[in-house]
ZAMARGU-4260 file (C-alpha; in steps of 0.2 Angstrom, whole numbers, plus 5000, padded with zeros to 4 digits):
<rodrens>
0) 5619/4567/5362 | 5606/4580/5367 | 5619/4594/5369 | 5628/4589/5352 | 5610/4591/5344
5) 5607/4608/5352 | 5625/4614/5346 | 5622/4609/5328 | 5604/4618/5326 | 5611/4634/5335
10) 5626/4633/5324 | 5616/4632/5308 | 5604/4646/5316 | 5619/4658/5318 | 5625/4655/5301
15) 5608/4659/5294 | 5605/4675/5305 | 5622/4683/5300 | 5618/4681/5281 | 5607/4698/5282
20) 5614/4704/5267 | 5603/4693/5256 | 5588/4699/5245 | 5577/4690/5257 | 5578/4684/5275
25) 5563/4677/5285 | 5560/4669/5302 | 5543/4661/5308 | 5539/4652/5323 | 5523/4644/5329
30) 5516/4635/5345 | 5499/4627/5350 | 5488/4613/5357 | 5486/4603/5341 | 5497/4587/5337
35) 5498/4568/5339 | 5518/4567/5341 | 5518/4566/5360 | 5513/4548/5364 | 5518/4532/5374
40) 5522/4518/5362 | 5515/4506/5375 | 5498/4511/5377 | 5495/4524/5363 | 5488/4536/5377
45) 5487/4554/5370 | 5490/4569/5380 | 5489/4587/5377 | 5506/4596/5376 | 5514/4611/5371
50) 5520/4609/5352 | 5530/4621/5343 | 5539/4623/5327 | 5550/4636/5317 | 5557/4640/5300
55) 5571/4652/5296 | 5577/4656/5278 | 5586/4667/5266 | 5586/4670/5248 | 5598/4679/5235
60) 5601/4680/5217 | 5616/4672/5209 | 5624/4688/5204 | 5625/4683/5186 | 5606/4683/5182
65) 5592/4691/5192 | 5581/4677/5186 | 5593/4664/5194 | 5593/4663/5213 | 5595/4652/5228
70) 5588/4648/5244 | 5594/4641/5261 | 5581/4635/5274 | 5581/4627/5291 | 5564/4620/5297
75) 5558/4612/5313 | 5542/4604/5312 | 5533/4594/5325 | 5529/4580/5313 | 5542/4581/5300
80) 5557/4586/5312 | 5573/4594/5308 | 5577/4598/5290 | 5589/4608/5280 | 5585/4613/5262
85) 5593/4622/5249 | 5587/4626/5231 | 5592/4634/5214 | 5577/4643/5207 | 5575/4650/5189
90) 5561/4663/5187 | 5552/4670/5172 | 5536/4681/5172 | 5526/4665/5167 | 5534/4651/5177
95) 5547/4646/5188 | 5556/4630/5192 | 5566/4626/5208 | 5575/4611/5214 | 5589/4605/5228
100) 5594/4594/5240 | 5585/4592/5257 | 5593/4584/5273 | 5586/4577/5288 | 5595/4583/5303
105) 5598/4573/5319 | 5581/4564/5319 | 5588/4548/5324 | 5603/4543/5335 | 5611/4533/5321
110) 5607/4544/5307 | 5614/4562/5310 | 5612/4568/5292 | 5600/4560/5279 | 5600/4566/5261
115) 5585/4568/5250 | 5578/4580/5236 | 5565/4593/5232 | 5557/4601/5217 | 5545/4614/5212
120) 5535/4620/5197 | 5524/4635/5196 | 5515/4643/5182 | 5506/4660/5181 | 5496/4670/5171
125) 5502/4688/5179 | 5486/4697/5186 | 5474/4681/5183 | 5479/4666/5192 | 5492/4652/5194
130) 5495/4633/5197 | 5509/4628/5209 | 5515/4610/5213 | 5530/4604/5224 | 5536/4591/5236
135) 5552/4585/5244 | 5557/4567/5250 | 5570/4560/5261 | 5569/4542/5258 | 5572/4526/5267
140) 5591/4520/5264 | 5587/4501/5264 | 5573/4491/5270 | 5585/4479/5279 | 5590/4492/5291
145) 5583/4491/5309 | 5584/4509/5312 | 5579/4521/5299 | 5566/4535/5294 | 5558/4544/5279
150) 5550/4560/5277 | 5539/4566/5263 | 5529/4583/5259 | 5519/4587/5244 | 5506/4600/5240
155) 5498/4608/5225 | 5489/4625/5223 | 5477/4632/5211 | 5473/4651/5212 | 5464/4666/5203
160) 5461/4684/5207 | 5444/4688/5212 | 5450/4707/5210 | 5465/4710/5201 | 5478/4718/5212
165) 5466/4717/5227 | 5459/4699/5232 | 5468/4683/5228 | 5459/4666/5231 | 5468/4650/5230
170) 5465/4631/5236 | 5479/4621/5243 | 5480/4603/5246 | 5495/4596/5257 | 5501/4579/5263
175) 5515/4577/5276 | 5521/4560/5281 | 5535/4553/5293 | 5538/4534/5294 | 5551/4527/5306
180) 5558/4509/5308 | 5565/4504/5325 | 5570/4485/5326 | 5555/4475/5320 | 5542/4489/5322
185) 5538/4502/5311 | 5527/4518/5313 | 5520/4533/5304 | 5513/4549/5307 | 5504/4559/5293
190) 5495/4576/5291 | 5483/4580/5277 | 5474/4597/5274 | 5463/4604/5261 | 5462/4623/5263
195) 5454/4638/5254 | 5464/4654/5256 | 5459/4672/5252 | 5472/4686/5252 | 5466/4704/5254
200) 5477/4719/5251 | 5479/4736/5243 | 5493/4744/5234 | 5503/4756/5246 | 5495/4749/5261
205) 5504/4742/5275 | 5491/4728/5280 | 5487/4713/5271 | 5475/4701/5278 | 5473/4682/5274
210) 5460/4671/5278 | 5458/4652/5277 | 5445/4638/5280 | 5446/4619/5277 | 5448/4602/5283
215) 5463/4594/5291 | 5467/4578/5298 | 5482/4570/5308 | 5484/4551/5311 | 5497/4541/5319
220) 5499/4522/5316 | 5510/4512/5328 | 5517/4495/5328 | 5503/4482/5328 | 5493/4493/5317
225) 5486/4503/5332 | 5480/4520/5326 | 5475/4536/5333 | 5467/4549/5323 | 5459/4567/5324
230) 5450/4578/5312 | 5443/4595/5312 | 5437/4611/5304 | 5451/4624/5302 | 5447/4642/5302
235) 5462/4654/5302 | 5467/4673/5300 | 5484/4681/5298 | 5489/4699/5298 | 5504/4706/5288
240) 5511/4723/5292 | 5524/4731/5280 | 5535/4743/5289 | 5550/4751/5282 | 5554/4738/5269
245) 5551/4723/5281 | 5536/4713/5285 | 5529/4707/5301 | 5515/4696/5304 | 5503/4687/5317
250) 5492/4672/5313 | 5480/4661/5323 | 5472/4645/5318 | 5457/4638/5327 | 5452/4620/5324
255) 5433/4617/5327 | 5422/4602/5329 | 5436/4588/5332 | 5432/4571/5329 | 5443/4556/5335
260) 5445/4538/5331 | 5455/4523/5334 | 5461/4522/5351 | 5459/4541/5354 | 5443/4546/5364
265) 5437/4563/5362 | 5437/4567/5380 | 5457/4566/5379 | 5457/4579/5366 | 5460/4598/5372
270) 5444/4608/5373 | 5452/4621/5363 | 5464/4618/5348 | 5474/4632/5341 | 5490/4637/5334
275) 5498/4654/5335 | 5511/4659/5323 | 5522/4674/5321 | 5537/4681/5310 | 5546/4693/5300
280) 5553/4695/5282 | 5568/4707/5279 | 5571/4713/5261 | 5586/4721/5255
</rodrens>
């Protein structure tokens, strides 16, 4: 089963990497020491581990109308696991609407592909600010099944230009949830964040800097209502470099002052919680 899973994922990655004639193609990856997805069901013992995630996507226009485009994306997340997403997007100077199917991939042995849906609405006053709200859901098929899972991810953002064409500030609140049924046992893992971002950039400059500061929480609820939870302050920096029509970026998130609760003791939390990210975007 493991070899089959690897083959499916590599096939999708190759398909997307060969689509380099799209208007925009991007790849990102990250790794770090922060997460609650590595645990023993029997004793809920937490241990530090190397966690990673990745995302690859491409965007293109419909060929009929430049305002109508589409996107295909493969996302691997330590909490939400493997998802393949596609969307159709209509763009206007003052708003944009996108929607499309989402598929959970090989996240359980008995469910290779699981369908869901996503949607996003963004309104914008060019040069002044924006409001953005969206989410995706892969629901349970039936409460009677003995093995099933569900994923949910939702967010909203409110932003404004502190200095037009130079400094953009915005607040984002995001919730991620993964729930699973195995026999008579049900478990769930969630991640909640409240972040304030500031983007600094100059026209015709190759450098863009993004800073973020906020609060983040992860929790895990196992069968029998045993819980593990960790909370922390998050500070991060990201540097984007624009070179020959492409963008390369590096980022580092630092998690400070961790607080644990439930069956997780603070001494079991790694002394330094971080996530390092890198990626690129190619423009046609």
